[in-house]
C-alpha positions in Angstrom: -9.4 119.7 9.4 -6.2 118.3 7.9 -5.0 115.0 9.2 -1.5 115.2 10.7 1.1 113.3 8.7 4.1 111.8 10.4 7.6 110.9 9.2 10.2 108.4 10.5 13.8 109.1 10.7 16.1 106.1 10.3 19.8 105.8 10.7 21.4 103.4 8.3 24.8 101.8 9.0 26.8 98.8 7.9 29.5 96.8 9.6 31.4 96.6 6.3 32.2 100.3 6.4 33.1 101.8 9.7 32.3 105.4 9.0 29.2 104.8 6.8 26.0 106.6 7.8 22.8 107.5 6.1 20.0 109.3 7.8 16.8 108.8 5.9 13.4 110.4 6.5 10.3 108.8 5.1 6.5 109.3 5.6 4.9 106.8 7.9 2.3 105.9 5.2 4.8 105.2 2.5 5.8 101.6 1.6 8.9 99.6 2.1 9.2 99.4 -1.7 9.6 103.2 -1.8 12.2 103.0 1.0 14.0 100.2 -0.9 14.3 102.2 -4.1 15.4 105.3 -2.3 18.2 103.5 -0.5 19.7 102.0 -3.6 19.3 105.3 -5.5 21.1 107.2 -2.8 23.8 104.5 -2.7 24.1 104.5 -6.5 23.9 100.7 -6.7 22.1 98.5 -9.2 18.3 98.3 -9.1 18.3 94.8 -10.6 19.1 92.9 -7.4 16.8 91.3 -4.9 16.5 92.6 -1.3 14.6 92.1 1.9 13.8 94.1 5.0 13.6 92.2 8.3 11.7 93.6 11.2 13.8 92.8 14.3 13.6 93.1 18.1 16.1 94.9 20.2 18.6 92.0 19.9 18.4 92.1 16.1 16.4 88.8 16.0 14.3 88.6 12.8 10.5 88.7 13.4 9.1 89.5 10.0 10.5 89.6 6.4 9.5 92.0 3.7 10.8 91.0 0.3 11.0 92.9 -3.0 9.0 90.1 -4.7 7.1 87.1 -3.5 9.6 84.3 -3.5 7.2 81.8 -2.1 9.7 80.9 0.6 9.6 82.1 4.2 12.8 82.9 6.1 13.5 81.5 9.5 14.4 82.9 12.9 17.9 82.6 14.3 16.8 81.4 17.7 15.0 78.1 17.8 13.9 75.2 19.9 15.3 71.7 19.7 13.5 68.6 18.6 13.6 65.1 20.2 17.0 64.4 18.5 18.5 67.6 19.8 18.5 69.2 16.4 17.4 72.9 16.1 14.0 73.4 14.6 13.8 76.8 12.8 10.2 78.2 13.0 8.8 80.1 10.1 8.4 83.9 10.3 5.7 85.9 8.4 6.7 87.1 5.0 5.3 90.2 3.1 5.9 92.0 -0.2 7.4 95.5 -0.1 4.8 97.1 -2.5 2.0 96.1 -0.1 3.8 96.8 3.1 3.2 100.3 4.6 5.7 101.4 7.2 3.3 102.3 10.0 1.8 98.8 9.8 5.2 97.3 10.9 6.7 100.0 13.1 5.6 99.4 16.7 8.8 100.3 18.6 10.0 103.9 19.1 13.5 102.6 18.4 12.5 100.0 15.8 15.4 98.0 14.4 15.4 96.7 10.9 17.9 94.7 8.8 18.1 95.5 5.1 19.8 92.8 3.1 20.7 93.7 -0.5 21.8 91.4 -3.3 21.7 87.8 -2.3 24.6 86.8 -4.6 27.0 89.6 -3.5 25.3 90.4 -0.2 25.6 93.4 2.0 23.6 94.0 5.2 22.5 97.4 6.5 21.4 98.0 10.1 18.5 100.5 10.4 17.3 102.0 13.6 14.4 104.4 14.1 15.8 107.6 15.6 12.5 109.5 16.0 9.0 110.0 14.8 8.0 113.6 14.0 5.3 115.5 12.2 6.1 115.8 8.6 7.0 119.2 7.0 4.6 120.5 4.4 6.3 121.0 1.0 9.1 118.6 1.7 9.5 115.6 -0.6 9.8 112.3 1.2 11.8 110.1 1.4 14.9 112.2 1.7 18.4 111.8 3.0 19.5 114.3 5.7 22.9 113.0 6.4 25.4 111.2 4.1 28.7 110.0 5.4 31.1 107.4 3.8 30.6 105.2 0.8 30.4 101.5 0.0 33.4 99.5 -1.3 33.9 99.4 -5.1 33.0 95.7 -5.2 29.5 96.6 -3.9 28.9 99.5 -6.2 30.4 98.0 -9.4 29.0 94.5 -9.7 28.3 94.4 -13.4 31.6 95.8 -14.7 33.4 92.9 -12.9 31.1 90.4 -14.5 31.7 92.1 -17.9 35.4 91.6 -17.7 35.0 87.9 -17.0 32.6 87.6 -19.9 35.1 89.1 -22.3 37.6 86.4 -21.3 35.2 83.7 -22.1 34.4 85.3 -25.5 38.0 84.9 -26.4 37.9 81.2 -25.6 34.7 80.9 -27.6 36.6 81.8 -30.8 38.0 78.3 -31.0 35.7 76.1 -33.0 35.5 72.3 -33.2 37.8 72.2 -36.3 40.5 74.2 -34.5 40.4 71.9 -31.6 40.7 68.7 -33.7 43.7 70.2 -35.6 45.4 71.0 -32.4 44.9 67.5 -31.0 46.3 66.0 -34.3 49.3 68.2 -34.1 50.1 67.1 -30.6 49.6 63.4 -31.1 51.3 63.1 -34.5 54.5 64.6 -33.1 57.0 61.8 -32.7 58.4 62.2 -29.2 60.4 59.4 -27.6 61.1 59.5 -23.9 64.5 57.9 -24.6 65.6 61.1 -26.3 65.5 63.0 -23.0 68.9 63.1 -21.2 68.9 61.3 -17.9 70.5 64.3 -16.1 67.8 66.7 -17.3 65.6 67.9 -14.5 61.9 68.6 -14.7 62.5 72.3 -14.5 64.8 72.2 -17.5 62.1 70.7 -19.7 59.7 73.7 -19.0 
């Protein structure tokens, strides 16, 4: 007797783009790493950035973190208690690695909410909510995208071209060697310039 296989259907949205929607179906026994790579592939964004999933309650409070790699640092909850000095103490939350984290081991709510945070240096946060759990369809390749609406801003999709332009500017400055700099300094300081030669009625703007 064949064991029934189930799939999860998640709706992915982001506050950064009002009409952005992705509906993604994935098998319950697949990993968060597979989900991560499918998301960035469907969004056509760089695979070289770090990311984390956060298992949340219905108020979007983080309960567990699932990271792409083991960073050795646990994240903290947003809500916290206060210590004797009235300062907030942020309790640690459990942290896991995507490749070892199977979805059905973390999904315990029929409308499970998950935050997906991509790229720590140029961050964008996606809200994921479980729409339904159904029996998977034989012959269908999972994960798959069943609805695709809207796209991300260019500054989220084209991170590396922007950095490339900045790098080119610095390469131009790098063409100046130590000898060039010293000659430039000598030319400035060897120039005889007397403040008495400036007319008294000449304004600052006229000297520019």
